[in-house]
One Martini backbone bead per residue (centre of mass of N, CA, C, O) as a GRO file, in nm:
protein
  231
    1UNK     BB    1 -15.470   4.091   0.002
    2UNK     BB    2 -15.208   3.986   0.122
    3UNK     BB    3 -15.150   3.792  -0.109
    4UNK     BB    4 -15.145   4.006  -0.335
    5UNK     BB    5 -14.916   4.177  -0.218
    6UNK     BB    6 -14.705   3.953  -0.212
    7UNK     BB    7 -14.711   3.893  -0.514
    8UNK     BB    8 -14.632   4.175  -0.606
    9UNK     BB    9 -14.362   4.185  -0.455
   10UNK     BB   10 -14.240   3.939  -0.594
   11UNK     BB   11 -14.261   4.047  -0.884
   12UNK     BB   12 -14.092   4.301  -0.837
   13UNK     BB   13 -13.837   4.155  -0.746
   14UNK     BB   14 -13.800   3.989  -1.001
   15UNK     BB   15 -13.776   4.228  -1.191
   16UNK     BB   16 -13.536   4.361  -1.052
   17UNK     BB   17 -13.348   4.119  -1.076
   18UNK     BB   18 -13.360   4.099  -1.383
   19UNK     BB   19 -13.245   4.382  -1.439
   20UNK     BB   20 -12.975   4.338  -1.294
   21UNK     BB   21 -12.882   4.101  -1.466
   22UNK     BB   22 -12.900   4.250  -1.736
   23UNK     BB   23 -12.698   4.473  -1.666
   24UNK     BB   24 -12.459   4.287  -1.604
   25UNK     BB   25 -12.451   4.151  -1.879
   26UNK     BB   26 -12.412   4.411  -2.041
   27UNK     BB   27 -12.144   4.487  -1.906
   28UNK     BB   28 -11.988   4.233  -1.999
   29UNK     BB   29 -12.022   4.280  -2.299
   30UNK     BB   30 -11.875   4.555  -2.308
   31UNK     BB   31 -11.605   4.449  -2.197
   32UNK     BB   32 -11.556   4.241  -2.417
   33UNK     BB   33 -11.560   4.444  -2.649
   34UNK     BB   34 -11.327   4.621  -2.541
   35UNK     BB   35 -11.115   4.400  -2.539
   36UNK     BB   36 -11.128   4.333  -2.840
   37UNK     BB   37 -11.066   4.622  -2.933
   38UNK     BB   38 -10.793   4.649  -2.791
   39UNK     BB   39 -10.654   4.413  -2.947
   40UNK     BB   40 -10.705   4.530  -3.227
   41UNK     BB   41 -10.537   4.785  -3.182
   42UNK     BB   42 -10.274   4.641  -3.118
   43UNK     BB   43 -10.250   4.496  -3.388
   44UNK     BB   44 -10.262   4.757  -3.562
   45UNK     BB   45 -10.012   4.904  -3.424
   46UNK     BB   46  -9.791   4.718  -3.551
   47UNK     BB   47  -9.864   4.889  -3.843
   48UNK     BB   48  -9.872   5.199  -3.820
   49UNK     BB   49  -9.542   5.280  -3.883
   50UNK     BB   50  -9.440   5.082  -4.103
   51UNK     BB   51  -9.479   5.242  -4.369
   52UNK     BB   52  -9.280   5.467  -4.284
   53UNK     BB   53  -9.031   5.295  -4.240
   54UNK     BB   54  -9.023   5.179  -4.529
   55UNK     BB   55  -9.004   5.451  -4.678
   56UNK     BB   56  -8.743   5.556  -4.549
   57UNK     BB   57  -8.564   5.312  -4.620
   58UNK     BB   58  -8.603   5.309  -4.933
   59UNK     BB   59  -8.502   5.626  -4.957
   60UNK     BB   60  -8.291   5.717  -4.748
   61UNK     BB   61  -8.514   5.923  -4.611
   62UNK     BB   62  -8.623   6.193  -4.358
   63UNK     BB   63  -8.780   6.388  -4.502
   64UNK     BB   64  -9.039   6.567  -4.327
   65UNK     BB   65  -8.930   6.479  -4.042
   66UNK     BB   66  -8.964   6.538  -3.707
   67UNK     BB   67  -8.770   6.513  -3.436
   68UNK     BB   68  -8.960   6.621  -3.213
   69UNK     BB   69  -9.197   6.439  -3.272
   70UNK     BB   70  -9.043   6.158  -3.215
   71UNK     BB   71  -8.944   6.222  -2.932
   72UNK     BB   72  -9.228   6.271  -2.813
   73UNK     BB   73  -9.350   6.003  -2.893
   74UNK     BB   74  -9.166   5.822  -2.730
   75UNK     BB   75  -9.222   5.946  -2.451
   76UNK     BB   76  -9.535   5.930  -2.461
   77UNK     BB   77  -9.574   5.621  -2.507
   78UNK     BB   78  -9.415   5.532  -2.262
   79UNK     BB   79  -9.594   5.676  -2.053
   80UNK     BB   80  -9.860   5.531  -2.166
   81UNK     BB   81  -9.754   5.253  -2.044
   82UNK     BB   82  -9.675   5.296  -1.743
   83UNK     BB   83  -9.941   5.385  -1.610
   84UNK     BB   84 -10.139   5.139  -1.667
   85UNK     BB   85  -9.946   4.924  -1.561
   86UNK     BB   86  -9.929   5.041  -1.265
   87UNK     BB   87 -10.259   5.026  -1.230
   88UNK     BB   88 -10.358   4.735  -1.354
   89UNK     BB   89 -10.441   4.730  -1.630
   90UNK     BB   90 -10.525   4.596  -1.902
   91UNK     BB   91 -10.352   4.520  -2.191
   92UNK     BB   92 -10.578   4.629  -2.383
   93UNK     BB   93 -10.516   4.938  -2.289
   94UNK     BB   94 -10.163   4.931  -2.364
   95UNK     BB   95 -10.042   4.766  -2.606
   96UNK     BB   96 -10.021   4.993  -2.820
   97UNK     BB   97  -9.815   5.175  -2.672
   98UNK     BB   98  -9.584   4.972  -2.679
   99UNK     BB   99  -9.569   4.944  -2.990
  100UNK     BB  100  -9.526   5.256  -3.044
  101UNK     BB  101  -9.263   5.284  -2.896
  102UNK     BB  102  -9.094   5.102  -3.080
  103UNK     BB  103  -9.151   5.252  -3.352
  104UNK     BB  104  -9.048   5.531  -3.261
  105UNK     BB  105  -8.759   5.440  -3.209
  106UNK     BB  106  -8.695   5.364  -3.500
  107UNK     BB  107  -8.757   5.636  -3.639
  108UNK     BB  108  -8.569   5.815  -3.473
  109UNK     BB  109  -8.311   5.665  -3.547
  110UNK     BB  110  -8.325   5.715  -3.853
  111UNK     BB  111  -8.324   6.023  -3.846
  112UNK     BB  112  -8.057   6.083  -3.681
  113UNK     BB  113  -7.868   5.914  -3.864
  114UNK     BB  114  -7.935   6.019  -4.155
  115UNK     BB  115  -7.865   6.330  -4.049
  116UNK     BB  116  -7.616   6.323  -3.839
  117UNK     BB  117  -7.682   6.373  -3.528
  118UNK     BB  118  -7.613   6.065  -3.475
  119UNK     BB  119  -7.455   5.801  -3.380
  120UNK     BB  120  -7.487   5.480  -3.304
  121UNK     BB  121  -7.345   5.485  -3.024
  122UNK     BB  122  -7.500   5.733  -2.917
  123UNK     BB  123  -7.780   5.609  -2.943
  124UNK     BB  124  -7.735   5.371  -2.747
  125UNK     BB  125  -7.690   5.542  -2.496
  126UNK     BB  126  -7.963   5.689  -2.497
  127UNK     BB  127  -8.142   5.430  -2.493
  128UNK     BB  128  -8.028   5.310  -2.233
  129UNK     BB  129  -8.119   5.541  -2.045
  130UNK     BB  130  -8.418   5.530  -2.115
  131UNK     BB  131  -8.466   5.233  -2.027
  132UNK     BB  132  -8.384   5.271  -1.728
  133UNK     BB  133  -8.608   5.468  -1.653
  134UNK     BB  134  -8.849   5.288  -1.726
  135UNK     BB  135  -8.779   5.054  -1.534
  136UNK     BB  136  -8.793   5.217  -1.273
  137UNK     BB  137  -9.096   5.301  -1.295
  138UNK     BB  138  -9.213   4.992  -1.312
  139UNK     BB  139  -9.084   4.907  -1.017
  140UNK     BB  140  -9.230   5.116  -0.790
  141UNK     BB  141  -9.081   5.404  -0.707
  142UNK     BB  142  -9.329   5.559  -0.789
  143UNK     BB  143  -9.571   5.752  -0.717
  144UNK     BB  144  -9.895   5.805  -0.802
  145UNK     BB  145  -9.872   6.112  -0.868
  146UNK     BB  146  -9.636   6.076  -1.070
  147UNK     BB  147  -9.785   5.894  -1.273
  148UNK     BB  148 -10.010   6.093  -1.338
  149UNK     BB  149  -9.816   6.311  -1.440
  150UNK     BB  150  -9.696   6.138  -1.665
  151UNK     BB  151  -9.959   6.108  -1.826
  152UNK     BB  152 -10.005   6.408  -1.869
  153UNK     BB  153  -9.735   6.446  -2.017
  154UNK     BB  154  -9.805   6.255  -2.247
  155UNK     BB  155 -10.027   6.429  -2.366
  156UNK     BB  156  -9.847   6.674  -2.422
  157UNK     BB  157  -9.639   6.528  -2.601
  158UNK     BB  158  -9.838   6.419  -2.820
  159UNK     BB  159  -9.939   6.692  -2.893
  160UNK     BB  160  -9.659   6.823  -2.951
  161UNK     BB  161  -9.582   6.618  -3.174
  162UNK     BB  162  -9.805   6.715  -3.388
  163UNK     BB  163  -9.777   7.023  -3.417
  164UNK     BB  164  -9.510   7.047  -3.583
  165UNK     BB  165  -9.619   6.880  -3.822
  166UNK     BB  166  -9.861   7.056  -3.891
  167UNK     BB  167  -9.693   7.314  -3.934
  168UNK     BB  168  -9.507   7.201  -4.156
  169UNK     BB  169  -9.729   7.132  -4.358
  170UNK     BB  170  -9.833   7.423  -4.386
  171UNK     BB  171  -9.570   7.556  -4.486
  172UNK     BB  172  -9.513   7.332  -4.727
  173UNK     BB  173  -9.770   7.209  -4.854
  174UNK     BB  174  -9.695   6.926  -4.705
  175UNK     BB  175  -9.663   6.576  -4.575
  176UNK     BB  176  -9.443   6.425  -4.685
  177UNK     BB  177  -9.380   6.098  -4.531
  178UNK     BB  178  -9.653   6.083  -4.426
  179UNK     BB  179  -9.891   5.848  -4.356
  180UNK     BB  180 -10.221   5.790  -4.419
  181UNK     BB  181 -10.249   5.519  -4.272
  182UNK     BB  182 -10.140   5.614  -4.000
  183UNK     BB  183 -10.343   5.845  -3.951
  184UNK     BB  184 -10.601   5.672  -3.974
  185UNK     BB  185 -10.532   5.468  -3.745
  186UNK     BB  186 -10.501   5.680  -3.522
  187UNK     BB  187 -10.788   5.785  -3.530
  188UNK     BB  188 -10.932   5.515  -3.478
  189UNK     BB  189 -10.777   5.434  -3.222
  190UNK     BB  190 -10.873   5.672  -3.041
  191UNK     BB  191 -11.171   5.607  -3.055
  192UNK     BB  192 -11.147   5.328  -2.919
  193UNK     BB  193 -11.001   5.428  -2.654
  194UNK     BB  194 -11.240   5.573  -2.540
  195UNK     BB  195 -11.408   5.315  -2.498
  196UNK     BB  196 -11.201   5.143  -2.327
  197UNK     BB  197 -11.171   5.345  -2.094
  198UNK     BB  198 -11.463   5.326  -1.993
  199UNK     BB  199 -11.465   5.000  -1.958
  200UNK     BB  200 -11.153   4.929  -1.835
  201UNK     BB  201 -11.076   5.229  -1.670
  202UNK     BB  202 -11.325   5.388  -1.544
  203UNK     BB  203 -11.288   5.667  -1.691
  204UNK     BB  204 -11.017   5.784  -1.694
  205UNK     BB  205 -10.942   6.117  -1.719
  206UNK     BB  206 -10.652   6.119  -1.820
  207UNK     BB  207 -10.694   5.925  -2.058
  208UNK     BB  208 -10.942   6.056  -2.196
  209UNK     BB  209 -10.814   6.327  -2.271
  210UNK     BB  210 -10.589   6.216  -2.452
  211UNK     BB  211 -10.770   6.066  -2.668
  212UNK     BB  212 -10.937   6.309  -2.759
  213UNK     BB  213 -10.697   6.476  -2.857
  214UNK     BB  214 -10.579   6.265  -3.053
  215UNK     BB  215 -10.824   6.251  -3.238
  216UNK     BB  216 -10.817   6.544  -3.336
  217UNK     BB  217 -10.517   6.567  -3.447
  218UNK     BB  218 -10.525   6.323  -3.642
  219UNK     BB  219 -10.752   6.438  -3.815
  220UNK     BB  220 -10.593   6.681  -3.913
  221UNK     BB  221 -10.358   6.526  -4.043
  222UNK     BB  222 -10.529   6.364  -4.243
  223UNK     BB  223 -10.644   6.608  -4.391
  224UNK     BB  224 -10.377   6.714  -4.497
  225UNK     BB  225 -10.291   6.473  -4.666
  226UNK     BB  226 -10.536   6.467  -4.854
  227UNK     BB  227 -10.514   6.759  -4.956
  228UNK     BB  228 -10.209   6.781  -5.057
  229UNK     BB  229 -10.222   6.511  -5.241
  230UNK     BB  230 -10.486   6.618  -5.414
  231UNK     BB  231 -10.356   6.874  -5.580
   0.00000   0.00000   0.00000
């Protein structure tokens, strides 16, 4: 009987150990998948606003694009890069935010210069000051609570960035120069970022809330574009 009990205990232990190994292996597979998905989103984000940039440049017109939307986009994506970078998260988690910061800077520059809001020298001064602030923040001078607040502000800015555009589209019954490809990739990208945040950033609640909200609003924007251009 004692031998039988010992054998049963050994078998149970082996089964438990096997389950633990299986769970660990499954977790590693999910992390690897999330990393691959994160890099895929980063690669896709390099082309996210490129169609819009090309469209504005070819027409030499930024009509239908909101200055406040792109100013908030620039600040929001920059903040969305600073927080995960400072937390030491993998680059697969925030590489897309860095790419979108650069593209938003280009689009905002085109809008304000083409509309005569700023001259090129004035724009350079503004961007220089903005870059200095960003560099200071990633240099470690800001406390953790301030960085978390910055990420929360990023969510609000990116939400606020889309709301004026959605409202403008509704008033004009037109999506202007906003690209359907950009809106579609943004929607898909936010969906993937929800997954990568759970797997690579420990389900960080600040990041997760932002990506869920971004998924919703970009889906609304994409729906507007399809609807207004299909009429």
